[in-house]
C-alpha positions as CSV (number, residue, x, y, z in Angstrom):
1,X,81.8,54.4,115.9
2,X,80.2,55.5,119.1
3,X,77.1,56.5,117.2
4,X,76.9,53.1,115.6
5,X,77.2,51.4,119.0
6,X,74.3,53.5,120.4
7,X,72.1,52.9,117.3
8,X,69.2,50.6,117.7
9,X,69.7,49.0,114.3
10,X,73.4,48.7,113.8
11,X,73.2,47.3,110.3
12,X,70.8,50.0,109.1
13,X,73.1,52.7,110.6
14,X,76.2,51.1,108.9
15,X,74.4,51.0,105.5
16,X,73.3,54.6,105.9
17,X,76.9,55.8,106.7
18,X,78.7,53.4,104.4
19,X,80.3,56.2,102.3
20,X,81.7,57.8,105.4
21,X,83.2,54.5,106.5
22,X,84.8,53.9,103.1
23,X,86.2,57.5,103.1
24,X,87.7,56.9,106.6
25,X,89.2,53.5,105.6
26,X,90.7,54.9,102.3
27,X,92.1,57.9,104.2
28,X,93.8,55.6,106.8
29,X,95.2,53.4,104.0
30,X,96.6,56.4,102.1
31,X,98.1,57.9,105.2
32,X,99.7,54.5,106.2
33,X,101.3,54.4,102.7
34,X,103.1,57.6,103.6
35,X,104.2,56.2,106.9
36,X,101.7,58.2,108.9
37,X,100.2,56.2,111.7
38,X,98.9,58.9,113.9
39,X,97.9,62.5,113.1
40,X,99.2,65.3,115.3
41,X,96.9,66.6,118.0
42,X,94.9,69.7,117.5
43,X,97.0,71.5,120.1
44,X,100.2,70.6,118.3
45,X,98.8,71.8,115.0
46,X,97.6,75.1,116.6
47,X,101.1,75.6,118.0
48,X,102.7,74.9,114.6
49,X,100.2,77.3,112.9
50,X,101.1,80.0,115.5
51,X,104.8,79.5,115.0
52,X,104.4,79.7,111.2
53,X,102.3,82.9,111.5
54,X,105.0,84.5,113.7
55,X,107.7,83.5,111.2
56,X,105.6,84.9,108.3
57,X,105.2,88.2,110.2
58,X,108.9,88.4,110.8
59,X,109.7,87.7,107.2
60,X,107.2,90.3,106.0
61,X,108.8,92.9,108.4
62,X,112.3,92.0,107.1
63,X,111.0,92.2,103.5
64,X,109.6,95.7,104.1
65,X,113.0,96.8,105.7
66,X,114.9,95.3,102.7
67,X,112.7,97.2,100.3
68,X,113.3,100.5,102.2
69,X,117.1,99.8,102.1
70,X,116.8,99.0,98.4
71,X,115.1,102.4,97.8
72,X,117.8,104.2,99.7
73,X,120.5,102.4,97.7
74,X,118.8,103.4,94.5
75,X,118.8,107.0,95.6
76,X,122.4,106.9,96.6
77,X,123.3,105.3,93.3
78,X,121.3,107.9,91.4
79,X,123.0,110.7,93.3
80,X,126.4,109.2,92.7
81,X,125.8,108.8,89.0
82,X,124.5,112.4,88.8
83,X,127.7,113.6,90.5
84,X,129.9,111.6,88.1
85,X,128.0,113.0,85.1
86,X,128.3,116.6,86.4
87,X,131.0,118.3,84.4
88,X,132.0,120.6,87.2
89,X,132.5,117.8,89.8
90,X,134.1,115.2,87.5
91,X,137.3,117.0,86.9
92,X,137.7,117.8,90.6
93,X,137.4,114.1,91.4
94,X,140.1,113.2,88.8
95,X,142.4,116.0,89.9
96,X,142.2,114.9,93.5
97,X,143.1,111.4,92.5
98,X,146.0,112.6,90.4
99,X,147.4,114.7,93.1
100,X,147.2,111.8,95.7
101,X,148.9,109.4,93.4
102,X,151.9,111.8,92.8
């Protein structure tokens, strides 16, 4: 609006930028339908973006750790399954359990 006020021919300026005015008015109307009267400041948005980026980094780090834990658990599970399938170890496990229960 400042540019329009400074323009020598205000009507010509308004006609030239009519599409921008319509876009602005339509946007304001749409936002008001959602109950938005005022947009957050750029500073608030930057803080929110920074917070979200930090959360994302934290979640990604946690995901990497969980994947490493998952690989470790798969190795342990595989080793345990191999031990149970080994014919030499399997009878020893059962004989220990039998002796303990007696």
